[in-house]
Kinemage of the C-alpha trace (Angstrom):
@kinemage 1
@onewidth
@group {chain A} dominant
@subgroup {mainchain}
@vectorlist {calphas} color= white
{ca met a 1} P -0.117 0.120 -0.205
{ca ile a 2} L 2.869 2.558 0.749
{ca val a 3} L 4.186 1.888 -2.411
{ca leu a 4} L 0.709 2.456 -5.164
{ca gly a 5} L 0.552 5.481 -2.329
{ca thr a 6} L 3.957 7.060 -2.482
{ca ala a 7} L 3.536 6.064 -6.331
{ca ala a 8} L 0.202 8.076 -7.074
{ca ala a 9} L 1.897 11.199 -4.920
{ca leu a 10} L 4.452 11.194 -7.078
{ca ala a 11} L 2.222 10.720 -10.304
{ca val a 12} L 0.068 13.166 -9.436
{ca ala a 13} L 2.963 15.682 -8.199
{ca ala a 14} L 4.569 15.650 -11.814
{ca phe a 15} L 1.113 16.271 -13.345
{ca val a 16} L 0.858 19.148 -11.320
{ca val a 17} L 4.369 20.342 -11.936
{ca val a 18} L 3.799 20.124 -15.903
{ca ala a 19} L 0.502 22.372 -15.490
{ca trp a 20} L 1.756 24.419 -13.563
{ca arg a 21} L 5.541 24.666 -15.973
{ca asp a 22} L 2.195 24.930 -19.106
{ca arg a 23} L 0.305 27.713 -17.911
{ca arg a 24} L 3.441 29.813 -17.634
{ca arg a 25} L 4.435 29.756 -21.426
{ca glu a 26} L 1.072 30.525 -22.408
{ca ser a 27} L 1.255 33.030 -24.434
{ca gly a 28} L -0.724 36.286 -24.035
{ca arg a 29} L -2.767 38.189 -27.315
{ca glu a 30} L 0.164 40.934 -27.328
{ca asp a 31} L 2.946 38.103 -28.274
{ca ala a 32} L 0.277 36.495 -31.246
{ca ala a 33} L -0.585 40.215 -31.941
{ca ala a 34} L 2.974 40.899 -32.282
{ca ala a 35} L 3.475 37.690 -33.946
{ca arg a 36} L 1.690 38.122 -36.938
{ca glu a 37} L 3.124 40.964 -36.713
{ca ala a 38} L 6.380 40.414 -37.102
{ca ala a 39} L 5.430 37.106 -40.221
{ca gly a 40} L 3.718 39.908 -42.111
{ca thr a 41} L 6.947 42.690 -42.177
{ca gln a 42} L 9.219 39.305 -42.963
{ca gln a 43} L 7.035 38.050 -45.910
{ca arg a 44} L 7.317 42.034 -47.566
{ca tyr a 45} L 10.793 42.274 -46.797
{ca ala a 46} L 11.025 38.871 -48.762
{ca ala a 47} L 8.220 40.461 -51.512
{ca glu a 48} L 10.675 43.129 -51.423
{ca arg a 49} L 13.585 40.835 -52.262
{ca his a 50} L 11.914 39.055 -55.003
{ca gly a 51} L 11.061 41.753 -57.103
{ca val a 52} L 14.476 43.669 -56.711
{ca gln a 53} L 16.438 40.250 -57.847
{ca gly a 54} L 13.338 40.200 -60.906
{ca glu a 55} L 14.880 43.673 -62.020
{ca val a 56} L 18.082 42.630 -61.717
{ca trp a 57} L 17.378 40.408 -64.042
{ca arg a 58} L 15.511 42.619 -66.915
{ca arg a 59} L 18.684 44.624 -66.617
{ca gln a 60} L 20.987 41.852 -67.134
{ca thr a 61} L 19.366 40.072 -70.025
{ca pro a 62} L 19.680 41.538 -73.825
């Protein structure tokens, strides 16, 4: 009985620790908005680079 009780207590403690840790990791609304804004900025820069590379290619071909 003591072994089963100890195992159950350890399992519950592990569950509580993991749940507490994951709750601290949750991102807020500001983080989600910042991530969307960063992704949009990254896509805009990539599109601009792609356009510039196309212009360079057009100028080089006769």
